[in-house]
C-alpha positions as CSV (number, residue, x, y, z in Angstrom):
1,M,42.9,-14.6,-52.2
2,T,40.1,-12.0,-52.0
3,R,37.5,-14.8,-51.9
4,W,39.2,-16.6,-49.1
5,R,39.6,-13.4,-47.1
6,H,35.9,-12.9,-47.3
7,A,35.1,-16.4,-46.3
8,V,37.3,-16.3,-43.2
9,V,35.8,-12.9,-42.1
10,G,32.3,-14.3,-42.6
11,V,32.9,-17.5,-40.4
12,L,34.7,-15.3,-37.7
13,A,31.6,-13.1,-37.6
14,L,29.2,-16.0,-37.3
15,S,31.2,-17.6,-34.5
16,T,31.5,-14.4,-32.3
17,T,27.8,-13.5,-32.7
18,S,25.8,-14.5,-29.6
19,C,22.2,-13.7,-30.1
20,A,21.4,-11.5,-33.2
21,L,22.1,-13.7,-36.2
22,I,23.4,-11.1,-38.8
23,P,26.1,-13.0,-40.9
24,L,28.4,-11.1,-43.3
25,P,28.2,-12.0,-47.0
26,L,30.4,-14.9,-47.9
27,W,31.1,-13.7,-51.4
28,P,31.4,-10.2,-52.9
29,Q,28.1,-8.9,-54.3
30,Q,26.2,-12.0,-53.0
31,Q,22.8,-11.4,-51.3
32,E,21.1,-13.6,-48.8
33,P,18.1,-15.6,-50.2
34,A,14.7,-14.2,-49.4
35,H,13.8,-16.9,-46.8
36,V,17.1,-16.0,-44.9
37,R,16.3,-12.3,-44.9
38,A,12.8,-13.1,-43.5
39,Q,14.3,-15.2,-40.7
40,I,16.8,-12.4,-39.8
41,D,13.8,-9.8,-39.7
42,V,11.8,-12.1,-37.4
43,E,14.8,-12.6,-35.0
44,L,15.4,-8.8,-34.8
45,D,11.7,-8.2,-34.1
46,L,12.0,-10.4,-31.0
47,I,14.7,-8.2,-29.6
48,P,13.0,-5.4,-27.4
49,P,14.0,-1.9,-28.5
50,A,14.7,-0.8,-24.9
51,P,15.3,-2.5,-21.5
52,I,12.1,-3.6,-19.9
53,S,11.3,-1.8,-16.6
54,I,10.6,-4.4,-13.9
55,Q,8.8,-3.0,-10.8
56,P,10.4,-4.0,-7.5
57,T,8.4,-6.1,-5.0
58,L,7.4,-4.4,-1.8
59,W,10.3,-6.0,0.1
60,E,12.8,-4.8,-2.6
61,A,11.4,-1.3,-2.5
62,I,11.6,-1.2,1.2
63,A,15.3,-2.3,1.1
64,R,16.1,0.2,-1.6
65,D,14.5,3.3,-0.1
66,R,15.9,3.1,3.4
67,A,17.5,6.3,4.8
68,M,19.4,4.5,7.5
69,P,20.8,1.2,6.0
70,E,23.3,0.6,8.8
71,C,23.2,-3.0,9.9
72,K,26.6,-3.6,11.5
73,P,26.4,-1.7,14.7
74,E,26.0,-4.0,17.7
75,P,22.7,-2.4,18.9
76,V,21.2,-3.1,15.5
77,Q,22.5,-6.6,15.4
78,K,21.1,-7.2,18.9
79,W,17.6,-6.2,17.7
80,M,18.0,-8.2,14.5
81,R,18.6,-11.3,16.6
82,L,15.5,-10.5,18.9
83,I,13.2,-9.7,16.0
84,G,14.4,-12.3,13.5
85,G,15.7,-15.0,15.8
86,S,12.5,-17.1,15.2
87,Q,12.1,-17.3,11.4
88,R,8.5,-18.6,11.9
89,R,7.5,-15.8,14.1
90,F,9.2,-13.1,12.0
91,H,7.5,-14.5,8.9
92,A,4.1,-14.6,10.6
93,D,4.5,-11.0,11.9
94,L,5.3,-9.8,8.4
95,D,2.5,-11.8,6.8
96,R,0.0,-10.4,9.3
97,A,1.0,-6.8,8.7
98,Q,2.1,-6.7,5.0
99,P,-1.2,-5.7,3.4
100,Y,-1.3,-2.6,5.6
101,L,2.5,-2.0,5.4
102,G,2.1,-2.0,1.6
103,Y,-0.5,0.7,1.9
104,V,1.6,2.8,4.2
105,K,4.7,2.4,2.0
106,A,2.8,3.7,-1.0
107,R,1.5,6.8,1.1
108,A,5.1,7.4,2.3
109,D,6.4,7.3,-1.2
110,M,3.9,10.1,-2.2
111,L,5.3,12.4,0.5
112,G,8.9,11.6,-0.3
113,L,9.5,9.7,2.9
114,P,11.9,6.8,3.1
115,S,11.1,3.2,4.0
116,E,11.6,3.8,7.7
117,A,8.5,5.9,7.8
118,A,6.4,2.7,6.8
119,L,8.3,0.4,9.1
120,L,7.7,2.8,12.2
121,P,4.5,1.1,13.2
122,F,6.4,-2.1,13.7
123,V,8.4,-0.3,16.5
124,E,5.5,1.7,17.9
125,S,2.8,-1.0,18.0
126,G,3.8,-4.0,16.1
127,Y,1.2,-2.8,13.4
128,R,-1.6,-3.5,16.0
129,Q,-4.3,-1.1,17.0
130,Y,-3.6,-0.8,20.7
131,R,-6.5,0.8,22.5
132,G,-5.4,1.4,26.1
133,R,-5.1,4.7,27.8
134,G,-2.6,7.2,26.6
135,P,-1.1,6.8,23.0
136,R,-3.2,4.8,20.7
137,G,-3.2,3.0,17.4
138,W,-0.5,1.9,15.0
139,W,1.4,5.3,15.4
140,Q,0.9,5.6,19.1
141,L,-0.3,9.1,18.9
142,V,-1.3,11.0,21.9
143,E,-4.6,12.9,22.0
144,G,-3.1,16.4,21.5
145,T,-1.0,15.3,18.6
146,G,-3.9,13.5,16.9
147,R,-6.1,16.6,17.1
148,Q,-3.2,18.8,15.9
149,Y,-3.1,16.8,12.7
150,G,-6.8,16.8,12.0
151,L,-8.0,13.6,13.8
152,T,-11.2,13.4,15.8
153,V,-10.5,12.3,19.3
154,N,-13.3,12.2,21.9
155,R,-15.5,9.8,23.9
156,Q,-17.6,8.9,20.8
157,Q,-14.9,8.6,18.2
158,D,-11.2,8.2,18.1
159,E,-9.6,8.3,14.7
160,R,-6.1,7.3,16.0
161,L,-7.6,3.8,15.5
162,D,-8.6,4.5,12.0
163,P,-5.9,3.0,9.7
164,V,-6.5,5.4,6.8
165,R,-6.9,8.7,8.8
166,S,-4.2,8.0,11.4
167,T,-1.7,7.0,8.7
168,G,-2.4,10.3,6.9
169,A,-1.9,12.2,10.1
170,A,1.3,10.4,11.2
171,L,2.9,10.7,7.7
172,K,2.0,14.4,7.6
173,M,3.8,14.9,10.8
174,L,6.9,13.0,9.7
175,A,7.0,14.9,6.4
176,E,6.7,18.2,8.3
177,L,9.5,17.1,10.7
178,Q,11.8,16.0,7.8
179,Q,11.3,19.4,6.3
180,R,11.9,21.1,9.6
181,Y,15.3,19.3,9.9
182,E,16.5,20.1,6.3
183,G,15.6,16.7,4.9
184,N,17.3,14.7,7.7
185,F,14.9,12.0,8.4
186,R,17.0,10.6,11.2
187,L,16.4,13.8,13.2
188,A,12.6,13.7,12.2
189,L,12.4,10.2,13.8
190,I,14.2,11.4,16.9
191,A,11.8,14.3,17.1
192,Y,8.8,11.9,16.6
193,N,10.1,9.9,19.6
194,R,11.2,12.5,22.1
195,G,9.5,15.7,20.8
196,P,10.7,18.3,18.5
197,L,11.2,21.0,21.2
198,N,13.6,18.7,23.2
199,L,15.7,18.0,20.0
200,D,15.6,21.7,19.0
201,R,17.1,22.7,22.4
202,V,20.0,20.2,21.8
203,L,20.7,21.3,18.3
204,A,20.8,25.0,19.4
205,R,22.9,24.4,22.5
206,K,25.6,22.4,20.6
207,R,25.2,24.4,17.4
208,I,24.7,21.4,15.2
209,D,23.5,21.9,11.7
210,P,20.7,19.5,11.0
211,A,22.1,18.8,7.5
212,D,25.4,17.7,9.3
213,A,23.9,15.3,11.7
214,R,24.5,11.9,10.2
215,S,24.5,9.8,13.3
216,M,23.2,9.8,16.9
217,D,26.5,11.1,18.3
218,G,26.2,14.3,20.3
219,L,22.5,14.5,20.3
220,D,22.1,13.5,23.9
221,S,19.5,11.0,23.0
222,P,17.9,9.0,26.0
223,K,18.3,5.2,26.0
224,V,14.8,4.8,24.9
225,T,15.3,6.8,21.7
226,L,18.6,5.0,21.0
227,E,16.8,1.6,21.2
228,H,13.9,3.0,19.2
229,I,16.1,3.9,16.3
230,A,18.1,0.6,16.5
231,R,15.0,-1.4,16.4
232,L,13.7,0.5,13.3
233,K,17.0,-0.1,11.6
234,A,16.8,-3.8,12.5
235,W,13.4,-4.2,10.7
236,G,14.9,-2.6,7.6
237,C,17.9,-4.8,7.7
238,L,15.9,-8.1,8.2
239,I,13.6,-7.1,5.3
240,A,16.7,-6.3,3.1
241,E,18.2,-9.7,3.9
242,G,15.0,-11.2,2.7
243,A,14.8,-9.2,-0.4
244,A,18.4,-10.4,-1.1
245,G,17.3,-14.0,-0.8
246,K,18.9,-14.7,2.6
247,R,15.7,-15.4,4.4
248,P,12.1,-16.3,3.2
249,L,9.5,-13.5,3.2
250,P,5.8,-13.7,2.6
251,E,4.3,-12.9,-0.8
252,P,3.2,-9.2,-0.5
253,T,-0.5,-8.4,-1.2
254,P,-0.8,-4.7,-0.5
255,F,-4.2,-3.3,0.3
256,R,-5.4,0.2,-0.7
257,A,-8.0,2.7,0.6
258,H,-11.5,2.4,-0.5
259,R,-14.8,4.4,0.1
260,L,-18.1,2.9,-1.0
261,D,-21.4,4.5,-2.1
262,T,-23.6,1.9,-0.4
263,P,-23.4,0.2,3.0
264,L,-21.5,-3.1,3.1
265,P,-22.5,-5.6,5.9
266,M,-19.6,-6.9,7.9
267,A,-20.6,-10.5,7.0
268,A,-20.0,-9.5,3.3
269,V,-16.6,-8.2,4.4
270,D,-15.9,-11.6,5.9
271,A,-16.8,-13.4,2.8
272,V,-14.7,-11.1,0.6
273,L,-11.6,-11.3,2.7
274,G,-11.7,-15.0,3.7
275,E,-8.8,-15.9,6.1
276,R,-7.8,-12.3,6.5
277,A,-11.2,-11.2,7.9
278,E,-10.3,-11.7,11.5
279,E,-7.2,-9.5,11.4
280,W,-9.0,-7.0,9.3
281,R,-11.6,-6.6,12.0
282,R,-8.8,-6.0,14.6
283,Q,-7.3,-3.4,12.3
284,H,-10.7,-1.6,11.8
285,P,-12.2,-1.7,15.4
286,K,-14.8,1.0,14.7
287,L,-16.1,-0.6,11.6
288,A,-16.1,-4.1,13.1
289,G,-18.0,-2.7,16.2
290,Q,-20.8,-1.1,14.1
291,G,-21.5,-4.1,12.0
292,Q,-21.2,-2.6,8.6
293,I,-19.2,-0.2,6.5
294,D,-21.3,3.0,6.0
295,P,-21.0,4.9,2.8
296,G,-18.0,7.3,2.7
297,Q,-16.1,5.6,5.5
298,P,-12.5,5.0,4.6
299,F,-11.0,1.5,5.0
300,L,-8.3,-0.7,3.6
301,A,-9.0,-3.8,1.5
302,P,-7.5,-5.6,-1.6
303,P,-7.4,-3.5,-4.8
304,D,-10.1,-5.6,-6.5
305,L,-12.5,-5.2,-3.7
306,R,-15.4,-4.0,-6.0
307,A,-15.0,-7.0,-8.3
308,R,-15.1,-9.3,-5.2
309,I,-18.2,-7.6,-3.9
310,A,-19.8,-7.9,-7.3
311,A,-19.1,-11.7,-7.3
312,L,-21.0,-12.1,-4.0
313,G,-24.3,-11.2,-5.9
314,D,-27.3,-10.1,-3.7
315,L,-25.8,-8.6,-0.5
316,S,-29.3,-8.5,1.3
317,R,-28.5,-12.2,2.3
318,F,-25.6,-10.8,4.6
319,P,-26.9,-9.5,7.9
320,S,-25.4,-6.3,9.4
321,V,-24.6,-7.7,12.8
322,A,-22.1,-5.9,15.1
323,S,-19.3,-7.9,16.4
324,R,-18.1,-8.0,20.0
325,E,-15.1,-5.8,19.2
326,P,-15.0,-2.8,21.6
327,A,-15.9,0.6,20.3
328,S,-13.1,2.9,19.5
329,G,-13.5,4.8,22.7
330,D,-13.4,1.6,24.9
331,D,-10.2,0.2,26.6
332,E,-8.4,-2.9,25.5
333,P,-10.3,-6.0,26.1
334,A,-9.8,-7.8,29.4
335,T,-6.9,-10.2,29.6
336,P,-8.1,-13.7,28.6
337,A,-8.4,-16.2,31.5
338,L,-5.3,-18.3,32.1
339,P,-6.1,-21.9,31.6
340,G,-5.5,-23.1,35.0
341,K,-1.8,-22.1,35.2
342,S,-0.2,-19.5,37.4
343,P,1.8,-16.7,35.7
344,R,5.5,-17.4,35.2
345,V,8.0,-15.1,36.9
346,H,10.7,-13.6,34.8
347,V,13.8,-12.1,36.4
348,V,15.0,-9.1,34.4
349,R,18.4,-9.4,32.7
350,R,20.4,-7.0,30.7
351,G,18.7,-5.8,27.5
352,D,15.1,-6.8,28.7
353,N,12.2,-4.5,28.2
354,L,8.5,-5.0,28.1
355,W,8.5,-5.4,24.3
356,T,11.3,-8.0,24.2
357,L,9.6,-10.0,27.0
358,A,6.2,-9.9,25.1
359,R,8.1,-11.3,22.0
360,R,10.1,-13.9,24.1
361,Y,7.0,-15.4,25.7
362,D,4.6,-15.0,22.8
363,T,2.3,-12.6,24.4
364,R,1.4,-8.9,24.4
365,V,2.7,-5.9,26.4
366,V,-0.9,-5.0,27.5
367,Y,-1.3,-8.5,29.0
368,I,1.9,-8.1,31.0
369,L,0.9,-4.8,32.3
370,K,-2.4,-6.1,33.5
371,L,-0.5,-8.7,35.6
372,N,2.0,-5.9,36.9
373,P,-0.2,-2.9,37.9
374,K,3.0,-1.0,39.0
375,L,4.3,-1.0,35.4
376,H,3.3,1.1,32.4
377,R,4.4,1.2,28.8
378,K,7.2,3.6,29.3
379,S,8.6,1.7,32.4
380,V,12.3,1.0,32.4
381,L,13.0,-2.4,33.9
382,R,15.7,-2.9,36.5
383,L,18.2,-5.7,36.6
384,G,16.9,-8.4,38.9
385,Q,13.4,-7.0,39.0
386,K,10.7,-9.7,38.9
387,V,7.9,-9.5,36.2
388,L,4.8,-11.6,36.0
389,I,4.3,-13.1,32.5
390,P,1.0,-14.6,31.3
391,T,1.0,-18.3,30.8
392,T,-1.0,-19.5,27.8
């Protein structure tokens, strides 16, 4: 009976083992043949000693690191429909901005800031270098704030349009605001939008502890701030949906900051960047305007930039010719001529603002403002108001 008991136990052990083939001996005192032991050793060597750490993609990291993952409130749902209603346009917006978004996310991580810090330029400027009067750049910093955080802002140079320098300044400001409000990034965003002194007065008057402010309730936030936060949440929610496989997202190819020791002609930059060169010029208006990247100037480019430059060979065959991009102190370029069509007239409905109109009609806020001189970026549209929209 002892032999049969060992046989049954051995068969059961084999049938219940899923991957590691380690059979029990069928008979007392019986050892496996040498070739069987060798096979077992090989099988065990293939099993990793510890779980393999898989780095998340940019989209997964953004979804994971949000401070405000609330997607169900109706204001957030409204902006999710407006931003992500056209999958083609949403995908195109992300693809255009994602190399720069990846850089900003990495810088935000270094300062302990959540994903909303990297998404903020989507709400402020659409990740475009706006160059009109007033707030400028990705982060829409006013002159005083830019200088306060170390940026050069004068008639010759405006570093609010420098993606590396302005990002450093804006993220430093957000980190200081987060620390000021005891780690509450929601309050830091409100202060970024409406000013810390205004928020401080509300908190003091209502005796609200920043650590206890987990929503917008009781903060007397103006409508523009409420919409600002809702839009920011919507961007995070849409990207989280994509990271979960519910909508397609572009393949992320994050850029990083570079400084070169020798000049790099703009024609060589075009050759290195290929199809992304045109957008790169728009994101680096000063460099595009001067015709080359001077030694020591910071700029964003693919991580393997130096290898790509080396592959070009002799750079003397690339001329340093300045583009027609306006210098950093110039205004936004003039509105392109309309191709023989009159502007359309839009009658304002509930929920309309300049940003949503620009999205709906596939244009830009600056072009709408040029057709409507009485409006400015902070204008609140009235129900029934007529707004001229460029026709392309």
